[in-house]
N, C-alpha and C positions, 0 to 999 in steps of 0.2 A: 351684758345684763343678762338676767337670769330669767327663764320662763315664768316661775312663779316663786314669790317670796311672801312668806306666811310670818309674822311676827307677833308673839305673844297672842295669839289667838284662844279667845275664852267665849264658849257658848252654855248658856243655863237654860233650862227648861223648869221654870218655877224654882224650886229650892236644888233641882238636881243640876250637877255641873257635868254636863257632857262632855266639853272639850276644856282641858286644864291649863290655858297658857302654853300651847305648844307653838315652837318655831322650827322652821325649815325652808330651803330653798332647793329650787330645780333647776338646773342649767338649761339652756335651749337644746333640744336635740335629744334631752334625757328620756330614758325610760323607766320610771319611777312605780315601783311595787309597794302599795300601801297594804299592808297585813295587819290583822287583828280580828280578835272573835268577835261573834255577835255582841254588839252592844258597847264596843269599845270608843267608837267615836270616829270612826271613817264616814259614814254616810252623812255627818254632821258636819265633817269638815268639807266633805265634796260640795255640800249644798251651799255652805259658805263661799267656799272660792267661787261658785257660779252666781253670788249674790241673792242667793235664793232667800236666806235667813239674815237676821240682824245679829251683829256680835261685836264683840269687843276686840281689840286689838288692829291688826292691819293686814291686807292681803294685796297684792298687786301682780297682776298679770300682765308679762311683757312690758313691765313698767307702768300699766295703769291702774289705776286703784279701783278694786271692784265696787266699791260705794258710790264714789265720785263720778266714776266714768262707766256706768254699767252698761250702755249700749256699746261702748268700744269693745269692752270685755266678752259681750256676749257674742260678738262677731269672731273673736279670737279663739272661742272654745267650742268645740264639738262634743256631744256628751250621747254615750249608748249606756242607757239604763238596765238594770236586770230585770225588772217588770216591762211587760209588753204593752205599752200605752198608745197603741194604733187606733186610728179610726176603723173600725171594722167594716165599714162600708165602702172603701177605699181599696182600688186594687193595688198590687206591689208598684207599678210603674206611677201611680197617682201619689202614692205615699212619698216617694221621692223627689217628684215634680213639684207638688205641693210645698214641701220642706223649702225647697229652693226658692220659691217664692217667698216666703216668710224673710228670706236674706236679701229682698230685692233683687233677684235675678229673674230676669224676662226672655221671652221669646225663644231665640234660637240658643242662647246661653244656657236656659233651663232643659231645651232638649238633648243639646250635646253632654251637659253634666251627667242627666237621667241615663244617658246610653251607656256612659262611662262606668258609673256604679253598677248598671244591671251587669255590665260585663265582668267588671272586677269581681263581683262576687256572685258570680254564676247564677243571674237571676233573669237571664234575658228570655229563656223558654217558659219561666213562670210571670212573664210581666204582667198578664192581664188577669191572674188569678186574684180573688179577693183575698183578704187577710185570714178570713175564716177558713180558707182551704190551704193555707201553709203548714207544714209541718214545724216542730218546734226549731228545727235546725234552721229550715228558711227563714223564719221569724227572726232568729238570731242575728243571720247576716244580714238583713234587712235593716233591723234597728241599728246596726254598725254604718251601713250604707247611709242611712238616714242622717246619722251623727256626723258624716263627713262631706255633705253636700256642697257647703260654703268653702270647702277646703281650708279648715282650721289650722292656726298654729299649734293648738293643744288639744288633745284628744282624752276625754276621761271615760274610761271604760269601767262600769260596774260590774263585776261577774259576768264577763262576755262570753264565756262558753259553758255558763250553768245549764246542765240538762240537755248538752248536747252530745252526739256519740265521740267516741275516741278519734275517727277520721276526720269527721270536720273541726273537732278540737286543734289538731295539728295544722289543718288548712289554714285555719284563722291564725294560728301561731304564725305561720309563714307570711301571711298578708300583712298581719300587724308588724312584724321584724321589718318586712320591706318597707313599710309606711315609716316606720322611725328611722329606717336608715336615711330615707328620702329627706328627712330633717323636721318630721311631726313631733313634738314633744308628747310624749304619752303617760298617763297616770293610770295605773291598773289597779284595782282591787280584786281579790280573788280569794276563795277557800283554797284552790287548787295550789299547794306550796310548789310542786312542779313547776307549774305554769309559770310562776314568778321567777324559781330559780333558771328556767329556760331563757325568759324572755327580758328580764329587767337587769339594768347595771347598777340601779341603787336601790335600797331596801329600808322601808321606814316600818317599824312595828309599833303600833300604838295598843295600849290596853288600860281602861278605865279612865280615857279622856288624857293621857299622858303618853308621850312617846318615849319607849324602853330601849329602843334600839334603832339607830339610823346611820347607816354608812354604805359604802360599797358591797356588792354580795360577795365579793372576794374577803373583804375585812372582815364584815359581821361573820362568815365562816371560819376565818382565820382567828379572830379575836374572841369570839363567844363560842365557838365549836371546839370541840375536843376532836384530836387525831390519835390514830391507832397506827404503830408500827410493827409489823410482824419480821422477825428476822431469824431464819434458818441457819445453824451453824453446822460445821462438819463434827466437832465433838460437843458433848454435853457442858453447858456454861455454869460455873458454879454461883450459887445465889451470893449476891453482895457484888458480884463482877462490876456491875455498874452503878452510879450514883444515882438516887430516885428522889433527888430533890424536884418537886413541883411535878411529878410525873409517879405514875403507877407502874412498876417493873413486875413480870410475872415470869419466874423461870421454869419452865418445863422440859428439862432434857436439852434437847438441840432446839428447842423452840423458845425464842425470847418475845413477849407482847409487852409493848410500853405503850400506856396509855396517857394522855394530859393536853393541855393546852399547848400550840406551838411547837408540837413534836416535829411537823416536818421541818421546821427550820434548825432543830437539834440534831436531826437524821445523819448529817455529814460528821458531825463531832462524836455520835455514839458509835458509828462505824469504824472512825478513826480509833476511837479509845478501845474497842475490842480487838482492833489490828494490832494495836501498841502490845496488846497481852497476848500475842500470838495466836488469836482464836480466828480462825478462817470462817468466814461469810460465805453461805451456799447461795442464799435467795434473800431478799427483801422486798417487802410490799406494804405500801402506805394507804390507809384510808380515811376518809374525812367524814365527820357527822354530816348528817344530811341539813339541809336548810329547814326541811319541816320539823326534825329531830330538835334542833336549835330552837325552833319556834315554840314549840310545843312546851318544852322545858322551860324557856324564860318566861312565857306567858304563866304556865302554872306555879312558877316561883313567884309569882304576884298576887296570886290568889289569898 
């Protein structure tokens, strides 16, 4: 059973169609990166998953319909919002323990879970501080901790590292990776493409309400990205030595540059072709287009 199944999801605001019949699924234990420019439909989709908006189509979380079984679904999902929606008059400790109470946790269970999360997110020494006294980084850690208080099967993170310094961002990456490895399904929206590339095993790119790319990170980079093969030879290579079908071949003396899709798969054949012609290869270097470059290019093509 998949953790999330979305089928033909549509959502309109008046005459504006924010989400246009999208469908996708996420396996249990997956780490899904949901990418798209502002206004693409990410937030609307997340609100629909959480049952906060009326919509057309269907959404199931761990086999539970988000409309018909909203209470069950709310217990399965943890949410960390981009905006800090805290009660400013509560302390760090109270913020976590009060959230635990919302999910029916009581007494010793609340205390134990609060202590676990304070320690996990390095907030123990700040437990008595009011929300107003916290730095942006501490607030970011607290909002994730609050979303985990009821041990959800699925965690939705909306820009979880927005506005934090590089060190804290990497610390949070490690914590999220560990959480995912322990079995929690994670959905991540982020503007830091490096973050998605580092953490996620599956990437979905949405633009103007439509999914324009959806696959494993590796397949997206392989199928949508271009690769470059740099080859250094002992002697200069004459133009036309290599077939250039579906790729660009640049000849610069002893330097060969080959660009295109699927070049890494073709590398062995290219090297064999050079060797069969008596050309000695001195050095080979292969480079892939980054996920960020792919994202910017395919979103730009939709404009």
